[in-house]
PAMARNU-730509 format. One record per residue (C-alpha): z, x, y. Coordinates in Angstrom, 3 decimals, always signed. Example, Ala and Ser with C-alpha at 12.3 -4.5 7.8 and 13.67 -1.06 7.14 Angstrom:
BEGIN
pz, px, py
+7.800, +12.300, -4.500
+7.140, +13.670, -1.060
This chain:
BEGIN
pz, px, py
+55.291, -67.607, +55.061
+53.526, -70.591, +53.537
+50.983, -68.746, +51.398
+49.186, -71.900, +50.306
+47.411, -71.856, +53.681
+45.830, -68.419, +53.196
+42.038, -68.653, +52.992
+42.318, -72.389, +52.402
+39.501, -74.697, +53.479
+39.692, -76.664, +56.688
+37.644, -79.865, +57.105
+33.913, -79.352, +56.762
+32.055, -79.877, +60.061
+29.776, -82.931, +60.435
+26.195, -82.691, +59.217
+23.890, -81.804, +62.135
+21.615, -84.619, +63.379
+17.876, -83.980, +63.176
+16.190, -84.059, +66.560
+12.834, -85.150, +65.094
+12.985, -87.621, +62.169
+10.858, -86.736, +59.140
+8.714, -89.870, +59.462
+7.708, -88.929, +63.025
+6.782, -85.334, +62.270
+3.318, -86.327, +60.974
+2.426, -87.723, +64.408
+3.144, -84.465, +66.222
+0.023, -82.532, +67.341
-1.147, -79.986, +64.786
-2.195, -76.525, +65.889
-2.987, -73.278, +64.136
-0.415, -72.390, +61.456
+2.579, -70.645, +62.957
+5.838, -69.471, +61.432
+8.228, -72.454, +61.594
+11.178, -71.971, +63.919
+14.307, -71.284, +61.932
+16.998, -73.931, +62.219
+20.247, -72.304, +63.358
+23.270, -74.530, +62.669
+25.478, -74.686, +65.763
+28.673, -75.178, +63.767
+30.247, -73.050, +61.068
+29.337, -73.725, +57.461
+32.913, -73.158, +56.224
+36.263, -72.495, +57.858
+39.165, -70.836, +56.054
+42.706, -70.247, +57.268
+43.629, -66.638, +58.050
+47.324, -66.726, +59.010
+48.941, -63.593, +60.479
+45.666, -61.814, +61.251
+46.452, -59.217, +63.903
+45.143, -59.959, +67.390
+44.246, -56.315, +68.057
+40.849, -55.421, +69.487
+41.001, -51.819, +68.233
+41.353, -52.569, +64.514
+38.759, -53.388, +61.832
+40.238, -55.919, +59.417
+37.210, -57.643, +57.838
+34.428, -56.406, +55.535
+31.959, -57.922, +53.043
+31.074, -55.783, +50.024
+27.862, -55.446, +48.026
+29.440, -57.392, +45.130
+29.686, -60.455, +47.421
+33.445, -60.188, +47.883
+34.957, -60.457, +51.350
+38.073, -58.453, +52.201
+40.422, -59.450, +54.998
+43.720, -57.889, +56.051
+46.386, -60.398, +57.109
+49.415, -58.493, +58.338
+50.612, -56.232, +55.508
+48.473, -57.822, +52.764
+44.833, -57.376, +51.785
+43.118, -60.458, +50.369
+39.808, -60.659, +48.522
+37.697, -63.806, +48.751
+34.890, -64.022, +46.177
+31.948, -65.720, +47.902
+30.359, -66.528, +44.544
+33.102, -68.841, +43.249
+35.419, -69.232, +46.269
+38.430, -67.680, +44.527
+41.067, -65.730, +46.454
+43.138, -62.834, +45.118
+45.809, -60.673, +46.684
+44.932, -57.000, +46.126
+47.896, -55.214, +47.688
+50.799, -55.514, +50.095
+52.227, -52.581, +52.062
+55.874, -52.486, +53.133
+56.877, -52.980, +56.769
+57.757, -49.317, +57.178
+54.154, -48.211, +56.527
+52.209, -51.307, +57.551
+50.505, -53.249, +58.832
+46.995, -52.682, +57.475
+44.828, -51.405, +60.337
+41.350, -51.075, +58.765
+39.383, -51.948, +55.647
+35.985, -50.837, +54.333
+34.163, -51.391, +51.033
+32.511, -48.421, +49.345
+28.757, -48.861, +48.738
+29.385, -49.751, +45.056
+31.196, -52.965, +46.014
+34.049, -52.080, +43.677
+36.140, -49.501, +45.512
+37.744, -50.139, +48.874
+39.410, -47.977, +51.517
+42.450, -49.316, +53.380
+43.712, -47.665, +56.574
+47.377, -48.012, +57.440
+49.636, -47.955, +60.480
+51.465, -44.899, +59.071
+48.243, -42.750, +59.256
+47.564, -42.890, +55.492
+44.430, -44.233, +53.815
+44.599, -45.798, +50.364
+41.699, -46.067, +47.910
+41.724, -48.978, +45.477
+39.669, -50.048, +42.471
+39.349, -53.817, +42.913
+38.131, -54.430, +39.341
+40.996, -52.568, +37.663
+43.312, -53.850, +40.432
+44.959, -50.451, +40.932
+45.408, -47.798, +43.578
+43.432, -44.636, +42.840
+44.808, -42.295, +45.483
+46.284, -41.951, +48.970
+44.626, -39.706, +51.558
+47.340, -38.047, +53.630
+47.860, -35.210, +56.076
+44.762, -35.607, +58.211
+45.846, -38.072, +60.898
+49.027, -38.358, +62.941
+48.634, -42.020, +63.967
+47.271, -45.321, +62.673
+43.789, -45.325, +61.104
+41.864, -48.146, +62.787
+38.269, -47.386, +61.737
+36.550, -46.389, +58.491
+33.022, -45.913, +57.199
+31.436, -44.552, +54.030
+28.559, -42.115, +53.631
+28.054, -41.992, +49.850
+31.203, -40.243, +48.535
+32.337, -39.217, +52.021
+34.901, -41.537, +53.635
+35.049, -41.051, +57.397
+38.285, -42.053, +59.091
+39.032, -42.547, +62.797
+42.526, -42.833, +64.206
+44.682, -43.351, +67.256
+45.118, -39.553, +67.454
+41.459, -39.307, +68.547
+40.389, -37.404, +65.420
+37.488, -38.266, +63.109
+37.832, -36.828, +59.606
+35.260, -36.633, +56.806
+37.023, -36.960, +53.438
+35.364, -36.151, +50.101
+37.175, -38.641, +47.890
+36.106, -36.816, +44.700
+38.212, -33.703, +45.274
+41.930, -32.959, +45.684
+41.564, -31.215, +49.066
+39.709, -34.155, +50.559
+39.395, -33.068, +54.220
+36.045, -31.313, +54.577
+35.335, -31.740, +58.298
+37.140, -32.838, +61.465
+35.255, -34.030, +64.557
+37.100, -33.512, +67.846
+35.837, -35.271, +70.959
+37.715, -38.494, +71.605
+41.047, -38.173, +73.408
+42.185, -41.753, +72.727
+42.000, -44.134, +69.749
+38.774, -44.166, +67.708
+38.033, -47.872, +67.229
+34.361, -47.847, +66.122
+32.705, -45.777, +63.364
+29.244, -46.306, +61.876
+27.011, -43.976, +59.845
+23.262, -44.385, +60.205
+21.311, -45.583, +57.163
+20.015, -42.058, +56.578
+23.549, -40.682, +56.502
+22.543, -38.013, +59.013
+24.079, -39.386, +62.204
+27.495, -40.903, +62.912
+28.260, -43.063, +65.943
+31.853, -43.250, +67.139
+33.392, -45.331, +69.912
+36.803, -44.976, +71.445
+39.407, -46.391, +73.772
+38.482, -43.521, +76.114
+35.292, -45.526, +76.923
+33.200, -42.824, +75.246
+30.423, -43.096, +72.675
+29.616, -40.031, +70.593
+26.653, -39.346, +68.337
+27.470, -36.749, +65.691
+24.714, -35.156, +63.628
+25.660, -33.457, +60.372
+23.411, -30.475, +61.043
+24.885, -29.950, +64.528
+28.489, -30.536, +63.496
+28.315, -27.901, +60.753
+26.406, -25.329, +62.821
+27.699, -22.747, +65.309
+26.673, -24.806, +68.359
+29.179, -24.869, +71.270
+29.939, -28.580, +70.728
+30.242, -30.511, +67.473
+28.568, -33.607, +68.861
+24.887, -34.244, +69.474
+25.468, -36.642, +72.419
+28.477, -37.591, +74.532
+27.635, -40.867, +76.265
+29.768, -42.024, +79.184
+27.941, -45.181, +80.360
+30.453, -47.765, +79.110
+33.391, -48.567, +81.383
+35.718, -49.967, +78.709
+36.563, -49.291, +75.064
+33.584, -49.016, +72.707
+34.331, -50.722, +69.392
+31.166, -52.688, +68.568
+28.499, -50.427, +67.013
+25.405, -51.350, +64.988
+22.479, -49.209, +63.810
+19.124, -50.970, +63.895
+17.763, -51.702, +60.376
+14.101, -51.391, +61.421
+14.291, -48.344, +63.719
+16.387, -45.473, +62.451
+17.244, -43.857, +65.788
+18.173, -47.083, +67.621
+21.862, -47.855, +68.119
+23.455, -50.861, +69.800
+26.929, -50.535, +71.318
+29.222, -53.042, +73.003
+31.939, -52.559, +75.615
+35.297, -54.274, +75.894
+36.834, -56.151, +78.792
+35.901, -54.433, +82.039
+32.464, -53.453, +80.714
+31.148, -56.424, +78.691
+27.706, -54.835, +78.214
+25.505, -54.347, +75.161
+23.648, -51.055, +75.452
+20.781, -49.689, +73.360
+20.371, -45.988, +72.692
+17.756, -43.591, +71.400
+20.112, -41.390, +69.393
+17.611, -38.523, +69.137
+17.388, -38.071, +72.898
+20.616, -39.764, +74.025
+18.667, -42.008, +76.423
+20.012, -45.484, +77.253
+17.038, -47.811, +76.664
+18.579, -51.027, +78.003
+21.861, -52.532, +79.134
+22.663, -56.263, +79.117
+25.726, -57.744, +80.830
+27.041, -60.423, +78.448
+29.780, -61.712, +80.749
+32.579, -61.270, +78.209
+34.255, -58.677, +76.007
+31.961, -57.515, +73.174
+34.049, -57.326, +69.992
+31.406, -56.882, +67.301
+27.640, -56.470, +66.762
+25.389, -57.203, +63.758
+21.612, -56.874, +63.376
+19.565, -59.451, +61.494
+17.997, -57.549, +58.591
+15.099, -60.033, +58.313
+14.153, -60.617, +61.967
+14.344, -58.634, +65.204
+17.588, -60.216, +66.318
+21.093, -59.087, +67.227
+24.339, -61.069, +66.929
+27.323, -60.350, +69.168
+30.851, -61.768, +69.093
+32.931, -62.242, +72.204
+36.278, -62.954, +73.795
+37.313, -64.859, +76.915
+36.078, -67.296, +78.099
+33.913, -68.900, +75.403
+34.985, -66.932, +72.298
+31.421, -67.370, +71.061
+28.870, -65.695, +68.823
+25.601, -65.066, +70.674
+22.262, -64.535, +68.928
+19.767, -62.448, +70.907
+16.059, -61.830, +70.436
+15.244, -58.118, +70.449
+13.940, -56.394, +72.528
+13.657, -59.162, +75.171
+17.403, -59.984, +74.841
+16.703, -63.651, +75.407
+19.523, -65.819, +74.055
+18.426, -67.759, +70.985
+21.714, -69.493, +70.227
+25.385, -69.589, +71.151
+27.759, -70.504, +68.338
+31.136, -71.884, +69.360
+34.142, -73.077, +67.412
+36.661, -70.249, +67.615
+39.433, -70.838, +70.142
+40.428, -67.182, +70.606
+38.458, -63.952, +70.814
+36.194, -63.280, +67.839
+37.469, -59.840, +66.894
+35.641, -59.144, +63.622
+32.299, -59.949, +61.970
+30.887, -59.093, +58.551
+27.514, -59.774, +56.942
+26.824, -61.062, +53.434
+24.938, -58.741, +51.046
+21.768, -60.875, +51.352
+21.977, -60.499, +55.141
+21.915, -64.240, +55.856
+25.514, -65.362, +56.301
+27.961, -63.959, +58.836
+31.732, -64.227, +58.535
+33.767, -64.096, +61.733
+37.534, -63.730, +62.062
+39.334, -64.465, +65.291
+42.757, -64.395, +66.873
+42.904, -68.178, +66.298
+43.747, -67.340, +62.655
+40.539, -68.762, +61.217
+37.746, -67.195, +59.227
+34.412, -68.947, +59.828
+31.088, -68.642, +57.999
+27.809, -69.088, +59.871
+24.342, -69.499, +58.384
+22.909, -67.739, +61.419
+20.307, -65.397, +59.926
+18.451, -67.960, +57.766
+18.114, -68.385, +54.022
+17.447, -65.482, +51.649
+13.807, -65.110, +50.756
+12.873, -65.717, +47.126
+12.457, -62.374, +45.426
+8.905, -61.438, +44.529
+8.250, -61.060, +40.757
+7.279, -57.408, +41.219
+10.759, -56.509, +42.462
+12.637, -58.066, +39.526
+13.140, -54.778, +37.731
+15.309, -53.373, +40.525
+16.381, -56.456, +42.458
+19.992, -55.377, +42.878
+20.854, -51.994, +44.366
+24.152, -51.793, +42.467
+23.127, -53.483, +39.216
+24.739, -50.702, +37.161
+28.179, -51.302, +38.704
+30.789, -53.594, +37.133
+30.890, -56.814, +39.151
+33.881, -58.771, +40.396
+33.830, -62.166, +38.673
C-alpha cells in the first residue's frame, strides 16, 4: 500500500463568498441587539486521505481524545493525527489473523487508548510511551465493535451480544456482564454522570442500563428495553444540557432520530431523516444536534433542538458518513466515510475566549502528560 497517502492533505476548498459585502452592512436596518447568526461553512475545512478504512456500519473506528489527538483505524493499523501540529504517527498494527481493528476509544486522560479487535480481544495502549499495557481477553467470543469509558471502567460491546464492564486496574478485569442484546452491539455510550449506559444493537433494540439496577436483585438487568427503532441502532448521543435526554439514530429501514427520557423510558420525539443515521453529536455550546448519513446524499445535517428544524446540510463525502468525532473544545467535527476521506468541519462555531476567572483550572486534564 502506498503509505504516503495516509492522512495526507487534499486540496483546500475555495474560500466561501460573502453574501453581504462589508461596505454594505452599515446600510442594513438596525434593530435591538441580537446574537449574530453563526456562519456555518458549507464545505469542509480540511480533507485528509484515509485509505483502507472499513466500510462497515457496525464498527466504531474514529475518536478524538482530550489531548487533541485524533485516532483512526485503517484496516489493521491505528494512526494518530495530532490536531495541534498536524503530525501523523502509526501507533500499532495487528496481524491479519487477529485483525482488523474494529473499534477505538480514548480514555478520559487523553493518553491511554482502547482498541477492539476482530479476534474478540481488546488492547490497551499508552500513546505517550508508545507501548501496549495489556490485552483484555476471555470475555467476548466475537469481534468487539463498540467501546466506552466510565472513569477506570472500560465497557466493551461485541458481536456476541454481550456488554462487559472491565476494571482495567485489576488482573481479573471482568466485573459485570450485561445480557440483553441477541445480535451485535454496535453503539455504547455512558451518560455524563456515569450512572446510565445506553446500548444499541443490530437486533434493532436500544437498552438503558442503570448501575444501581444492574447490580441489584431485580428480575432484569436493564432499566429500559426500547423497541421503537426498526433497524440497527448505532448512533447514540447523551444531551450535554439535560442529563436524562438521549438521542438515538436508526439504520437503513428506520432512518429516524428519536429522543428519550431515560428516567421514564418515554419517547419524546421521532424525526424521519430520510436516510440511514450513522452517527450523532450534540453541540456543547448551543441547543443543536448533528447527524451523519448514508444514501442518497451522504451528508451531515445540523438540527435545531427541540424544534428539529434543519439549520444546515453539509455535503462533500461521496459515500456514507460512518463515523464522527468532536474536538475537545467542542467546535470542530471530524467525519470519516466509506469514500476513504477524513473531513473536518467548523460546524459548531469558534471556541469562546476563556474568562480570566477560569484560568486556574482551564484544562480538565492539565496534570496529564500531553502528546506533543
